[in-house]
All heavy atoms as atom14 arrays in JSON, in Angstrom:
{
  "sequence": "MATYTPPPYFPQGSLAPPDQSRYRKFKLIIIGIIALLLLLLGGIGVGMFYLVRATL",
  "atom14_mask": [
    [1, 1, 1, 1, 1, 1, 1, 1, 0, 0, 0, 0, 0, 0],
    [1, 1, 1, 1, 1, 0, 0, 0, 0, 0, 0, 0, 0, 0],
    [1, 1, 1, 1, 1, 1, 1, 0, 0, 0, 0, 0, 0, 0],
    [1, 1, 1, 1, 1, 1, 1, 1, 1, 1, 1, 1, 0, 0],
    [1, 1, 1, 1, 1, 1, 1, 0, 0, 0, 0, 0, 0, 0],
    [1, 1, 1, 1, 1, 1, 1, 0, 0, 0, 0, 0, 0, 0],
    [1, 1, 1, 1, 1, 1, 1, 0, 0, 0, 0, 0, 0, 0],
    [1, 1, 1, 1, 1, 1, 1, 0, 0, 0, 0, 0, 0, 0],
    [1, 1, 1, 1, 1, 1, 1, 1, 1, 1, 1, 1, 0, 0],
    [1, 1, 1, 1, 1, 1, 1, 1, 1, 1, 1, 0, 0, 0],
    [1, 1, 1, 1, 1, 1, 1, 0, 0, 0, 0, 0, 0, 0],
    [1, 1, 1, 1, 1, 1, 1, 1, 1, 0, 0, 0, 0, 0],
    [1, 1, 1, 1, 0, 0, 0, 0, 0, 0, 0, 0, 0, 0],
    [1, 1, 1, 1, 1, 1, 0, 0, 0, 0, 0, 0, 0, 0],
    [1, 1, 1, 1, 1, 1, 1, 1, 0, 0, 0, 0, 0, 0],
    [1, 1, 1, 1, 1, 0, 0, 0, 0, 0, 0, 0, 0, 0],
    [1, 1, 1, 1, 1, 1, 1, 0, 0, 0, 0, 0, 0, 0],
    [1, 1, 1, 1, 1, 1, 1, 0, 0, 0, 0, 0, 0, 0],
    [1, 1, 1, 1, 1, 1, 1, 1, 0, 0, 0, 0, 0, 0],
    [1, 1, 1, 1, 1, 1, 1, 1, 1, 0, 0, 0, 0, 0],
    [1, 1, 1, 1, 1, 1, 0, 0, 0, 0, 0, 0, 0, 0],
    [1, 1, 1, 1, 1, 1, 1, 1, 1, 1, 1, 0, 0, 0],
    [1, 1, 1, 1, 1, 1, 1, 1, 1, 1, 1, 1, 0, 0],
    [1, 1, 1, 1, 1, 1, 1, 1, 1, 1, 1, 0, 0, 0],
    [1, 1, 1, 1, 1, 1, 1, 1, 1, 0, 0, 0, 0, 0],
    [1, 1, 1, 1, 1, 1, 1, 1, 1, 1, 1, 0, 0, 0],
    [1, 1, 1, 1, 1, 1, 1, 1, 1, 0, 0, 0, 0, 0],
    [1, 1, 1, 1, 1, 1, 1, 1, 0, 0, 0, 0, 0, 0],
    [1, 1, 1, 1, 1, 1, 1, 1, 0, 0, 0, 0, 0, 0],
    [1, 1, 1, 1, 1, 1, 1, 1, 0, 0, 0, 0, 0, 0],
    [1, 1, 1, 1, 1, 1, 1, 1, 0, 0, 0, 0, 0, 0],
    [1, 1, 1, 1, 0, 0, 0, 0, 0, 0, 0, 0, 0, 0],
    [1, 1, 1, 1, 1, 1, 1, 1, 0, 0, 0, 0, 0, 0],
    [1, 1, 1, 1, 1, 1, 1, 1, 0, 0, 0, 0, 0, 0],
    [1, 1, 1, 1, 1, 0, 0, 0, 0, 0, 0, 0, 0, 0],
    [1, 1, 1, 1, 1, 1, 1, 1, 0, 0, 0, 0, 0, 0],
    [1, 1, 1, 1, 1, 1, 1, 1, 0, 0, 0, 0, 0, 0],
    [1, 1, 1, 1, 1, 1, 1, 1, 0, 0, 0, 0, 0, 0],
    [1, 1, 1, 1, 1, 1, 1, 1, 0, 0, 0, 0, 0, 0],
    [1, 1, 1, 1, 1, 1, 1, 1, 0, 0, 0, 0, 0, 0],
    [1, 1, 1, 1, 1, 1, 1, 1, 0, 0, 0, 0, 0, 0],
    [1, 1, 1, 1, 0, 0, 0, 0, 0, 0, 0, 0, 0, 0],
    [1, 1, 1, 1, 0, 0, 0, 0, 0, 0, 0, 0, 0, 0],
    [1, 1, 1, 1, 1, 1, 1, 1, 0, 0, 0, 0, 0, 0],
    [1, 1, 1, 1, 0, 0, 0, 0, 0, 0, 0, 0, 0, 0],
    [1, 1, 1, 1, 1, 1, 1, 0, 0, 0, 0, 0, 0, 0],
    [1, 1, 1, 1, 0, 0, 0, 0, 0, 0, 0, 0, 0, 0],
    [1, 1, 1, 1, 1, 1, 1, 1, 0, 0, 0, 0, 0, 0],
    [1, 1, 1, 1, 1, 1, 1, 1, 1, 1, 1, 0, 0, 0],
    [1, 1, 1, 1, 1, 1, 1, 1, 1, 1, 1, 1, 0, 0],
    [1, 1, 1, 1, 1, 1, 1, 1, 0, 0, 0, 0, 0, 0],
    [1, 1, 1, 1, 1, 1, 1, 0, 0, 0, 0, 0, 0, 0],
    [1, 1, 1, 1, 1, 1, 1, 1, 1, 1, 1, 0, 0, 0],
    [1, 1, 1, 1, 1, 0, 0, 0, 0, 0, 0, 0, 0, 0],
    [1, 1, 1, 1, 1, 1, 1, 0, 0, 0, 0, 0, 0, 0],
    [1, 1, 1, 1, 1, 1, 1, 1, 0, 0, 0, 0, 0, 0]
  ],
  "atom14_positions": [
    [[46.5, -16.34, 39.15], [45.33, -17.16, 39.11], [44.1, -16.26, 38.88], [43.87, -15.3, 39.61], [45.21, -17.91, 40.43], [44.13, -18.91, 40.43], [44.36, -19.93, 41.9], [42.96, -20.91, 41.77], [0.0, 0.0, 0.0], [0.0, 0.0, 0.0], [0.0, 0.0, 0.0], [0.0, 0.0, 0.0], [0.0, 0.0, 0.0], [0.0, 0.0, 0.0]],
    [[43.3, -16.6, 37.85], [42.15, -15.76, 37.49], [40.98, -16.09, 38.4], [40.74, -17.24, 38.74], [41.78, -16.01, 36.04], [0.0, 0.0, 0.0], [0.0, 0.0, 0.0], [0.0, 0.0, 0.0], [0.0, 0.0, 0.0], [0.0, 0.0, 0.0], [0.0, 0.0, 0.0], [0.0, 0.0, 0.0], [0.0, 0.0, 0.0], [0.0, 0.0, 0.0]],
    [[40.26, -15.08, 38.78], [39.05, -15.27, 39.57], [37.84, -15.15, 38.65], [37.87, -14.44, 37.65], [38.95, -14.23, 40.7], [38.94, -12.93, 40.1], [40.12, -14.35, 41.65], [0.0, 0.0, 0.0], [0.0, 0.0, 0.0], [0.0, 0.0, 0.0], [0.0, 0.0, 0.0], [0.0, 0.0, 0.0], [0.0, 0.0, 0.0], [0.0, 0.0, 0.0]],
    [[36.79, -15.86, 39.02], [35.58, -15.82, 38.19], [34.81, -14.54, 38.45], [34.48, -14.24, 39.59], [34.69, -17.04, 38.49], [33.36, -16.97, 37.76], [33.3, -17.24, 36.4], [32.21, -16.6, 38.42], [32.1, -17.16, 35.71], [31.01, -16.52, 37.77], [30.95, -16.8, 36.4], [29.77, -16.71, 35.74], [0.0, 0.0, 0.0], [0.0, 0.0, 0.0]],
    [[34.53, -13.81, 37.39], [33.67, -12.63, 37.5], [32.51, -12.81, 36.53], [32.72, -13.21, 35.39], [34.44, -11.33, 37.15], [34.95, -11.45, 35.83], [35.56, -11.08, 38.13], [0.0, 0.0, 0.0], [0.0, 0.0, 0.0], [0.0, 0.0, 0.0], [0.0, 0.0, 0.0], [0.0, 0.0, 0.0], [0.0, 0.0, 0.0], [0.0, 0.0, 0.0]],
    [[31.31, -12.57, 36.97], [30.16, -12.74, 36.08], [30.2, -11.72, 34.94], [30.81, -10.66, 35.08], [28.95, -12.53, 36.98], [29.46, -11.73, 38.12], [30.91, -12.1, 38.3], [0.0, 0.0, 0.0], [0.0, 0.0, 0.0], [0.0, 0.0, 0.0], [0.0, 0.0, 0.0], [0.0, 0.0, 0.0], [0.0, 0.0, 0.0], [0.0, 0.0, 0.0]],
    [[29.6, -12.04, 33.81], [29.58, -11.08, 32.71], [28.78, -9.85, 33.09], [27.93, -9.9, 33.97], [28.91, -11.85, 31.57], [28.14, -12.94, 32.23], [28.88, -13.27, 33.5], [0.0, 0.0, 0.0], [0.0, 0.0, 0.0], [0.0, 0.0, 0.0], [0.0, 0.0, 0.0], [0.0, 0.0, 0.0], [0.0, 0.0, 0.0], [0.0, 0.0, 0.0]],
    [[29.05, -8.74, 32.44], [28.31, -7.51, 32.77], [26.83, -7.66, 32.41], [26.48, -8.4, 31.49], [28.98, -6.44, 31.93], [29.68, -7.18, 30.85], [30.05, -8.52, 31.4], [0.0, 0.0, 0.0], [0.0, 0.0, 0.0], [0.0, 0.0, 0.0], [0.0, 0.0, 0.0], [0.0, 0.0, 0.0], [0.0, 0.0, 0.0], [0.0, 0.0, 0.0]],
    [[26.0, -6.96, 33.13], [24.56, -7.03, 32.9], [24.16, -6.0, 31.86], [24.46, -4.82, 31.99], [23.8, -6.78, 34.21], [22.31, -6.63, 34.0], [21.54, -7.74, 33.69], [21.69, -5.4, 34.09], [20.18, -7.63, 33.49], [20.33, -5.27, 33.89], [19.59, -6.39, 33.58], [18.24, -6.29, 33.38], [0.0, 0.0, 0.0], [0.0, 0.0, 0.0]],
    [[23.5, -6.46, 30.82], [22.97, -5.55, 29.8], [21.46, -5.64, 29.85], [20.88, -6.71, 29.62], [23.47, -5.96, 28.41], [24.95, -5.8, 28.25], [25.78, -6.91, 28.27], [25.52, -4.56, 28.11], [27.14, -6.78, 28.13], [26.89, -4.42, 27.98], [27.7, -5.53, 27.98], [0.0, 0.0, 0.0], [0.0, 0.0, 0.0], [0.0, 0.0, 0.0]],
    [[20.79, -4.54, 30.15], [19.32, -4.59, 30.24], [18.72, -4.94, 28.88], [19.2, -4.51, 27.84], [18.93, -3.19, 30.69], [20.1, -2.33, 30.39], [21.31, -3.21, 30.41], [0.0, 0.0, 0.0], [0.0, 0.0, 0.0], [0.0, 0.0, 0.0], [0.0, 0.0, 0.0], [0.0, 0.0, 0.0], [0.0, 0.0, 0.0], [0.0, 0.0, 0.0]],
    [[17.66, -5.74, 28.9], [17.02, -6.18, 27.67], [16.08, -5.11, 27.1], [15.92, -5.02, 25.9], [16.24, -7.47, 27.91], [17.11, -8.62, 28.35], [18.15, -8.98, 27.3], [17.82, -9.09, 26.14], [19.38, -9.17, 27.71], [0.0, 0.0, 0.0], [0.0, 0.0, 0.0], [0.0, 0.0, 0.0], [0.0, 0.0, 0.0], [0.0, 0.0, 0.0]],
    [[15.47, -4.32, 27.94], [14.56, -3.27, 27.47], [15.33, -2.02, 27.1], [16.47, -1.81, 27.53], [0.0, 0.0, 0.0], [0.0, 0.0, 0.0], [0.0, 0.0, 0.0], [0.0, 0.0, 0.0], [0.0, 0.0, 0.0], [0.0, 0.0, 0.0], [0.0, 0.0, 0.0], [0.0, 0.0, 0.0], [0.0, 0.0, 0.0], [0.0, 0.0, 0.0]],
    [[14.7, -1.17, 26.29], [15.37, 0.07, 25.93], [15.3, 1.05, 27.1], [14.4, 1.0, 27.93], [14.72, 0.68, 24.69], [13.41, 1.11, 25.0], [0.0, 0.0, 0.0], [0.0, 0.0, 0.0], [0.0, 0.0, 0.0], [0.0, 0.0, 0.0], [0.0, 0.0, 0.0], [0.0, 0.0, 0.0], [0.0, 0.0, 0.0], [0.0, 0.0, 0.0]],
    [[16.24, 1.94, 27.15], [16.28, 2.91, 28.24], [15.34, 4.08, 27.97], [14.97, 4.8, 28.88], [17.71, 3.41, 28.44], [18.71, 2.32, 28.84], [20.11, 2.9, 28.92], [18.33, 1.69, 30.16], [0.0, 0.0, 0.0], [0.0, 0.0, 0.0], [0.0, 0.0, 0.0], [0.0, 0.0, 0.0], [0.0, 0.0, 0.0], [0.0, 0.0, 0.0]],
    [[14.96, 4.29, 26.71], [14.06, 5.38, 26.37], [12.62, 4.96, 26.71], [12.28, 3.79, 26.64], [14.16, 5.7, 24.89], [0.0, 0.0, 0.0], [0.0, 0.0, 0.0], [0.0, 0.0, 0.0], [0.0, 0.0, 0.0], [0.0, 0.0, 0.0], [0.0, 0.0, 0.0], [0.0, 0.0, 0.0], [0.0, 0.0, 0.0], [0.0, 0.0, 0.0]],
    [[11.8, 5.92, 27.07], [10.39, 5.57, 27.35], [9.7, 5.11, 26.07], [10.08, 5.51, 24.97], [9.79, 6.87, 27.87], [10.69, 7.95, 27.38], [12.06, 7.34, 27.28], [0.0, 0.0, 0.0], [0.0, 0.0, 0.0], [0.0, 0.0, 0.0], [0.0, 0.0, 0.0], [0.0, 0.0, 0.0], [0.0, 0.0, 0.0], [0.0, 0.0, 0.0]],
    [[8.68, 4.25, 26.17], [8.0, 3.75, 24.98], [7.29, 4.87, 24.22], [6.74, 5.8, 24.83], [7.0, 2.74, 25.52], [6.83, 3.08, 26.94], [8.12, 3.7, 27.4], [0.0, 0.0, 0.0], [0.0, 0.0, 0.0], [0.0, 0.0, 0.0], [0.0, 0.0, 0.0], [0.0, 0.0, 0.0], [0.0, 0.0, 0.0], [0.0, 0.0, 0.0]],
    [[7.32, 4.77, 22.9], [6.67, 5.77, 22.05], [5.17, 5.5, 22.04], [4.73, 4.39, 21.73], [7.25, 5.66, 20.64], [6.74, 6.75, 19.72], [6.14, 7.72, 20.24], [6.94, 6.64, 18.5], [0.0, 0.0, 0.0], [0.0, 0.0, 0.0], [0.0, 0.0, 0.0], [0.0, 0.0, 0.0], [0.0, 0.0, 0.0], [0.0, 0.0, 0.0]],
    [[4.38, 6.52, 22.36], [2.93, 6.33, 22.45], [2.28, 6.15, 21.08], [1.27, 5.48, 20.96], [2.3, 7.54, 23.16], [2.71, 7.69, 24.59], [2.27, 6.52, 25.47], [1.24, 5.92, 25.22], [3.06, 6.21, 26.47], [0.0, 0.0, 0.0], [0.0, 0.0, 0.0], [0.0, 0.0, 0.0], [0.0, 0.0, 0.0], [0.0, 0.0, 0.0]],
    [[2.87, 6.73, 20.03], [2.25, 6.64, 18.71], [2.73, 5.42, 17.93], [2.31, 5.21, 16.8], [2.55, 7.91, 17.91], [3.93, 8.02, 17.67], [0.0, 0.0, 0.0], [0.0, 0.0, 0.0], [0.0, 0.0, 0.0], [0.0, 0.0, 0.0], [0.0, 0.0, 0.0], [0.0, 0.0, 0.0], [0.0, 0.0, 0.0], [0.0, 0.0, 0.0]],
    [[3.6, 4.61, 18.53], [4.13, 3.44, 17.82], [3.03, 2.42, 17.52], [2.93, 1.91, 16.41], [5.22, 2.81, 18.67], [5.97, 1.71, 17.97], [7.19, 1.37, 18.78], [7.13, -0.05, 19.07], [7.91, -0.66, 19.92], [8.79, 0.02, 20.6], [7.81, -1.94, 20.12], [0.0, 0.0, 0.0], [0.0, 0.0, 0.0], [0.0, 0.0, 0.0]],
    [[2.19, 2.15, 18.49], [1.1, 1.19, 18.29], [0.11, 1.71, 17.25], [-0.38, 0.95, 16.42], [0.39, 0.91, 19.61], [-0.82, 0.03, 19.45], [-0.68, -1.32, 19.14], [-2.1, 0.53, 19.6], [-1.78, -2.13, 18.98], [-3.21, -0.27, 19.44], [-3.04, -1.6, 19.13], [-4.13, -2.4, 18.97], [0.0, 0.0, 0.0], [0.0, 0.0, 0.0]],
    [[-0.15, 3.0, 17.28], [-1.09, 3.59, 16.31], [-0.54, 3.48, 14.9], [-1.27, 3.14, 13.96], [-1.34, 5.05, 16.67], [-2.36, 5.71, 15.79], [-2.74, 7.09, 16.32], [-3.74, 7.67, 15.46], [-3.64, 8.86, 14.9], [-2.59, 9.61, 15.16], [-4.58, 9.32, 14.12], [0.0, 0.0, 0.0], [0.0, 0.0, 0.0], [0.0, 0.0, 0.0]],
    [[0.74, 3.75, 14.71], [1.36, 3.62, 13.39], [1.31, 2.17, 12.91], [0.98, 1.91, 11.75], [2.83, 4.08, 13.43], [3.0, 5.56, 13.61], [4.48, 5.89, 13.71], [4.71, 7.31, 14.14], [6.12, 7.59, 14.37], [0.0, 0.0, 0.0], [0.0, 0.0, 0.0], [0.0, 0.0, 0.0], [0.0, 0.0, 0.0], [0.0, 0.0, 0.0]],
    [[1.6, 1.24, 13.8], [1.56, -0.18, 13.45], [0.15, -0.59, 13.04], [-0.04, -1.3, 12.05], [2.05, -1.02, 14.63], [1.95, -2.49, 14.42], [2.81, -3.15, 13.57], [0.96, -3.23, 15.06], [2.71, -4.51, 13.37], [0.85, -4.59, 14.87], [1.73, -5.23, 14.02], [0.0, 0.0, 0.0], [0.0, 0.0, 0.0], [0.0, 0.0, 0.0]],
    [[-0.84, -0.13, 13.8], [-2.23, -0.46, 13.5], [-2.64, 0.1, 12.15], [-3.32, -0.58, 11.36], [-3.13, 0.08, 14.62], [-4.54, -0.44, 14.57], [-5.3, -0.16, 15.85], [-5.43, 1.31, 16.12], [-6.35, 1.62, 17.21], [0.0, 0.0, 0.0], [0.0, 0.0, 0.0], [0.0, 0.0, 0.0], [0.0, 0.0, 0.0], [0.0, 0.0, 0.0]],
    [[-2.23, 1.32, 11.83], [-2.57, 1.91, 10.54], [-1.9, 1.16, 9.38], [-2.51, 0.98, 8.32], [-2.16, 3.39, 10.51], [-3.01, 4.33, 11.36], [-2.43, 5.73, 11.35], [-4.44, 4.35, 10.86], [0.0, 0.0, 0.0], [0.0, 0.0, 0.0], [0.0, 0.0, 0.0], [0.0, 0.0, 0.0], [0.0, 0.0, 0.0], [0.0, 0.0, 0.0]],
    [[-0.68, 0.71, 9.58], [0.01, -0.06, 8.55], [-0.72, -1.37, 8.29], [-0.95, -1.77, 7.15], [1.48, -0.28, 8.94], [2.25, 1.03, 8.83], [2.13, -1.35, 8.07], [3.65, 0.97, 9.39], [0.0, 0.0, 0.0], [0.0, 0.0, 0.0], [0.0, 0.0, 0.0], [0.0, 0.0, 0.0], [0.0, 0.0, 0.0], [0.0, 0.0, 0.0]],
    [[-1.11, -2.07, 9.36], [-1.81, -3.34, 9.22], [-3.17, -3.13, 8.53], [-3.55, -3.91, 7.64], [-2.0, -4.02, 10.59], [-0.63, -4.38, 11.19], [-2.88, -5.24, 10.49], [0.17, -5.35, 10.35], [0.0, 0.0, 0.0], [0.0, 0.0, 0.0], [0.0, 0.0, 0.0], [0.0, 0.0, 0.0], [0.0, 0.0, 0.0], [0.0, 0.0, 0.0]],
    [[-3.9, -2.09, 8.9], [-5.18, -1.79, 8.27], [-4.98, -1.49, 6.79], [-5.77, -1.94, 5.94], [-5.9, -0.63, 9.0], [-6.38, -1.11, 10.37], [-7.05, -0.1, 8.18], [-6.92, -0.01, 11.25], [0.0, 0.0, 0.0], [0.0, 0.0, 0.0], [0.0, 0.0, 0.0], [0.0, 0.0, 0.0], [0.0, 0.0, 0.0], [0.0, 0.0, 0.0]],
    [[-3.92, -0.76, 6.45], [-3.64, -0.46, 5.05], [-3.32, -1.71, 4.25], [-3.8, -1.87, 3.11], [0.0, 0.0, 0.0], [0.0, 0.0, 0.0], [0.0, 0.0, 0.0], [0.0, 0.0, 0.0], [0.0, 0.0, 0.0], [0.0, 0.0, 0.0], [0.0, 0.0, 0.0], [0.0, 0.0, 0.0], [0.0, 0.0, 0.0], [0.0, 0.0, 0.0]],
    [[-2.54, -2.61, 4.83], [-2.2, -3.86, 4.13], [-3.45, -4.7, 3.91], [-3.66, -5.25, 2.82], [-1.13, -4.64, 4.92], [0.21, -3.9, 4.85], [-0.99, -6.06, 4.41], [1.27, -4.47, 5.75], [0.0, 0.0, 0.0], [0.0, 0.0, 0.0], [0.0, 0.0, 0.0], [0.0, 0.0, 0.0], [0.0, 0.0, 0.0], [0.0, 0.0, 0.0]],
    [[-4.31, -4.79, 4.92], [-5.55, -5.56, 4.79], [-6.45, -4.94, 3.72], [-7.04, -5.65, 2.9], [-6.27, -5.68, 6.15], [-5.46, -6.58, 7.08], [-7.69, -6.19, 5.98], [-5.97, -6.63, 8.49], [0.0, 0.0, 0.0], [0.0, 0.0, 0.0], [0.0, 0.0, 0.0], [0.0, 0.0, 0.0], [0.0, 0.0, 0.0], [0.0, 0.0, 0.0]],
    [[-6.54, -3.6, 3.69], [-7.37, -2.94, 2.68], [-6.84, -3.2, 1.28], [-7.62, -3.47, 0.35], [-7.42, -1.43, 2.96], [0.0, 0.0, 0.0], [0.0, 0.0, 0.0], [0.0, 0.0, 0.0], [0.0, 0.0, 0.0], [0.0, 0.0, 0.0], [0.0, 0.0, 0.0], [0.0, 0.0, 0.0], [0.0, 0.0, 0.0], [0.0, 0.0, 0.0]],
    [[-5.52, -3.16, 1.1], [-4.94, -3.45, -0.21], [-5.21, -4.88, -0.64], [-5.53, -5.15, -1.8], [-3.44, -3.17, -0.2], [-3.03, -1.71, -0.26], [-1.52, -1.57, -0.1], [-3.48, -1.08, -1.56], [0.0, 0.0, 0.0], [0.0, 0.0, 0.0], [0.0, 0.0, 0.0], [0.0, 0.0, 0.0], [0.0, 0.0, 0.0], [0.0, 0.0, 0.0]],
    [[-5.1, -5.82, 0.3], [-5.39, -7.21, -0.02], [-6.86, -7.41, -0.41], [-7.16, -8.15, -1.34], [-5.02, -8.12, 1.16], [-3.53, -8.35, 1.37], [-3.31, -9.15, 2.64], [-2.93, -9.06, 0.18], [0.0, 0.0, 0.0], [0.0, 0.0, 0.0], [0.0, 0.0, 0.0], [0.0, 0.0, 0.0], [0.0, 0.0, 0.0], [0.0, 0.0, 0.0]],
    [[-7.76, -6.73, 0.29], [-9.18, -6.84, -0.05], [-9.46, -6.25, -1.42], [-10.24, -6.82, -2.2], [-10.04, -6.16, 1.02], [-10.15, -6.89, 2.36], [-10.92, -6.04, 3.35], [-10.81, -8.24, 2.17], [0.0, 0.0, 0.0], [0.0, 0.0, 0.0], [0.0, 0.0, 0.0], [0.0, 0.0, 0.0], [0.0, 0.0, 0.0], [0.0, 0.0, 0.0]],
    [[-8.83, -5.12, -1.74], [-9.0, -4.54, -3.07], [-8.45, -5.46, -4.15], [-9.06, -5.63, -5.22], [-8.31, -3.17, -3.15], [-9.03, -2.01, -2.47], [-8.16, -0.77, -2.47], [-10.34, -1.73, -3.19], [0.0, 0.0, 0.0], [0.0, 0.0, 0.0], [0.0, 0.0, 0.0], [0.0, 0.0, 0.0], [0.0, 0.0, 0.0], [0.0, 0.0, 0.0]],
    [[-7.32, -6.07, -3.89], [-6.72, -6.99, -4.84], [-7.63, -8.2, -5.07], [-7.87, -8.6, -6.21], [-5.34, -7.44, -4.34], [-4.57, -8.39, -5.24], [-4.18, -7.69, -6.53], [-3.35, -8.91, -4.53], [0.0, 0.0, 0.0], [0.0, 0.0, 0.0], [0.0, 0.0, 0.0], [0.0, 0.0, 0.0], [0.0, 0.0, 0.0], [0.0, 0.0, 0.0]],
    [[-8.14, -8.77, -3.98], [-9.04, -9.91, -4.11], [-10.33, -9.52, -4.82], [-10.87, -10.29, -5.63], [-9.34, -10.51, -2.75], [-8.19, -11.26, -2.08], [-8.59, -11.67, -0.67], [-7.8, -12.46, -2.91], [0.0, 0.0, 0.0], [0.0, 0.0, 0.0], [0.0, 0.0, 0.0], [0.0, 0.0, 0.0], [0.0, 0.0, 0.0], [0.0, 0.0, 0.0]],
    [[-10.85, -8.34, -4.53], [-12.05, -7.86, -5.22], [-11.79, -7.67, -6.71], [-12.64, -8.02, -7.54], [0.0, 0.0, 0.0], [0.0, 0.0, 0.0], [0.0, 0.0, 0.0], [0.0, 0.0, 0.0], [0.0, 0.0, 0.0], [0.0, 0.0, 0.0], [0.0, 0.0, 0.0], [0.0, 0.0, 0.0], [0.0, 0.0, 0.0], [0.0, 0.0, 0.0]],
    [[-10.64, -7.13, -7.07], [-10.3, -6.96, -8.47], [-10.16, -8.29, -9.19], [-10.61, -8.44, -10.33], [0.0, 0.0, 0.0], [0.0, 0.0, 0.0], [0.0, 0.0, 0.0], [0.0, 0.0, 0.0], [0.0, 0.0, 0.0], [0.0, 0.0, 0.0], [0.0, 0.0, 0.0], [0.0, 0.0, 0.0], [0.0, 0.0, 0.0], [0.0, 0.0, 0.0]],
    [[-9.57, -9.26, -8.51], [-9.45, -10.59, -9.11], [-10.84, -11.19, -9.31], [-11.13, -11.79, -10.34], [-8.57, -11.5, -8.23], [-7.11, -11.04, -8.31], [-8.69, -12.96, -8.66], [-6.19, -11.74, -7.33], [0.0, 0.0, 0.0], [0.0, 0.0, 0.0], [0.0, 0.0, 0.0], [0.0, 0.0, 0.0], [0.0, 0.0, 0.0], [0.0, 0.0, 0.0]],
    [[-11.72, -11.01, -8.33], [-13.08, -11.53, -8.44], [-13.84, -10.89, -9.6], [-14.51, -11.58, -10.37], [0.0, 0.0, 0.0], [0.0, 0.0, 0.0], [0.0, 0.0, 0.0], [0.0, 0.0, 0.0], [0.0, 0.0, 0.0], [0.0, 0.0, 0.0], [0.0, 0.0, 0.0], [0.0, 0.0, 0.0], [0.0, 0.0, 0.0], [0.0, 0.0, 0.0]],
    [[-13.74, -9.58, -9.75], [-14.42, -8.89, -10.85], [-13.84, -9.34, -12.19], [-14.57, -9.58, -13.16], [-14.31, -7.36, -10.67], [-14.77, -6.63, -11.93], [-15.13, -6.92, -9.47], [0.0, 0.0, 0.0], [0.0, 0.0, 0.0], [0.0, 0.0, 0.0], [0.0, 0.0, 0.0], [0.0, 0.0, 0.0], [0.0, 0.0, 0.0], [0.0, 0.0, 0.0]],
    [[-12.52, -9.48, -12.25], [-11.88, -9.94, -13.48], [-12.33, -11.34, -13.86], [-12.61, -11.62, -15.03], [0.0, 0.0, 0.0], [0.0, 0.0, 0.0], [0.0, 0.0, 0.0], [0.0, 0.0, 0.0], [0.0, 0.0, 0.0], [0.0, 0.0, 0.0], [0.0, 0.0, 0.0], [0.0, 0.0, 0.0], [0.0, 0.0, 0.0], [0.0, 0.0, 0.0]],
    [[-12.42, -12.21, -12.88], [-12.87, -13.58, -13.15], [-14.34, -13.58, -13.62], [-14.71, -14.33, -14.51], [-12.73, -14.45, -11.9], [-11.31, -14.71, -11.47], [-10.43, -15.78, -12.58], [-11.16, -17.33, -12.14], [0.0, 0.0, 0.0], [0.0, 0.0, 0.0], [0.0, 0.0, 0.0], [0.0, 0.0, 0.0], [0.0, 0.0, 0.0], [0.0, 0.0, 0.0]],
    [[-15.17, -12.73, -13.01], [-16.57, -12.64, -13.4], [-16.7, -12.26, -14.87], [-17.44, -12.89, -15.63], [-17.29, -11.62, -12.5], [-18.68, -11.32, -12.94], [-19.71, -12.23, -12.71], [-18.98, -10.14, -13.58], [-21.0, -11.95, -13.11], [-20.27, -9.86, -14.0], [-21.28, -10.76, -13.75], [0.0, 0.0, 0.0], [0.0, 0.0, 0.0], [0.0, 0.0, 0.0]],
    [[-15.99, -11.2, -15.27], [-16.07, -10.76, -16.67], [-15.42, -11.76, -17.61], [-15.87, -11.92, -18.75], [-15.45, -9.37, -16.83], [-16.37, -8.28, -16.35], [-16.07, -7.53, -15.23], [-17.56, -8.0, -17.02], [-16.91, -6.53, -14.77], [-18.42, -7.0, -16.58], [-18.09, -6.26, -15.47], [-18.94, -5.29, -15.03], [0.0, 0.0, 0.0], [0.0, 0.0, 0.0]],
    [[-14.39, -12.44, -17.17], [-13.75, -13.46, -18.02], [-14.69, -14.63, -18.27], [-14.84, -15.1, -19.4], [-12.46, -13.94, -17.36], [-11.64, -14.97, -18.13], [-11.11, -14.35, -19.41], [-10.5, -15.49, -17.29], [0.0, 0.0, 0.0], [0.0, 0.0, 0.0], [0.0, 0.0, 0.0], [0.0, 0.0, 0.0], [0.0, 0.0, 0.0], [0.0, 0.0, 0.0]],
    [[-15.36, -15.09, -17.2], [-16.3, -16.2, -17.35], [-17.5, -15.75, -18.18], [-18.0, -16.49, -19.04], [-16.73, -16.73, -15.97], [-17.91, -17.68, -16.08], [-15.55, -17.4, -15.29], [0.0, 0.0, 0.0], [0.0, 0.0, 0.0], [0.0, 0.0, 0.0], [0.0, 0.0, 0.0], [0.0, 0.0, 0.0], [0.0, 0.0, 0.0], [0.0, 0.0, 0.0]],
    [[-17.99, -14.54, -17.97], [-19.14, -14.03, -18.71], [-18.82, -13.87, -20.19], [-19.69, -14.12, -21.05], [-19.56, -12.7, -18.12], [-20.99, -12.34, -18.48], [-21.42, -11.13, -17.74], [-21.4, -10.03, -18.71], [-21.75, -8.79, -18.44], [-22.06, -8.47, -17.21], [-21.75, -7.86, -19.36], [0.0, 0.0, 0.0], [0.0, 0.0, 0.0], [0.0, 0.0, 0.0]],
    [[-17.59, -13.49, -20.53], [-17.21, -13.29, -21.93], [-17.06, -14.62, -22.67], [-17.23, -14.66, -23.89], [-15.91, -12.51, -22.01], [0.0, 0.0, 0.0], [0.0, 0.0, 0.0], [0.0, 0.0, 0.0], [0.0, 0.0, 0.0], [0.0, 0.0, 0.0], [0.0, 0.0, 0.0], [0.0, 0.0, 0.0], [0.0, 0.0, 0.0], [0.0, 0.0, 0.0]],
    [[-16.75, -15.69, -21.96], [-16.55, -16.99, -22.62], [-17.85, -17.74, -22.83], [-17.88, -18.73, -23.55], [-15.58, -17.86, -21.82], [-16.1, -18.04, -20.51], [-14.2, -17.24, -21.76], [0.0, 0.0, 0.0], [0.0, 0.0, 0.0], [0.0, 0.0, 0.0], [0.0, 0.0, 0.0], [0.0, 0.0, 0.0], [0.0, 0.0, 0.0], [0.0, 0.0, 0.0]],
    [[-18.94, -17.32, -22.18], [-20.22, -18.03, -22.35], [-20.99, -17.54, -23.55], [-20.92, -16.53, -24.06], [-21.07, -17.87, -21.09], [-20.5, -18.54, -19.84], [-21.41, -18.27, -18.66], [-20.36, -20.04, -20.05], [0.0, 0.0, 0.0], [0.0, 0.0, 0.0], [0.0, 0.0, 0.0], [0.0, 0.0, 0.0], [0.0, 0.0, 0.0], [0.0, 0.0, 0.0]]
  ]
}
């Protein structure tokens, strides 16, 4: 007859200490993505300006 045994406990957090530079790297990546998007939008705006100006 089998007895009930609970499943083994697996901790949800990592056993290694948190990396201090992880947040800084993430922040730099996000800032870079935002800067690229702003440059892209600025380029589209300048292109539209010259396109509209050339057609008038």
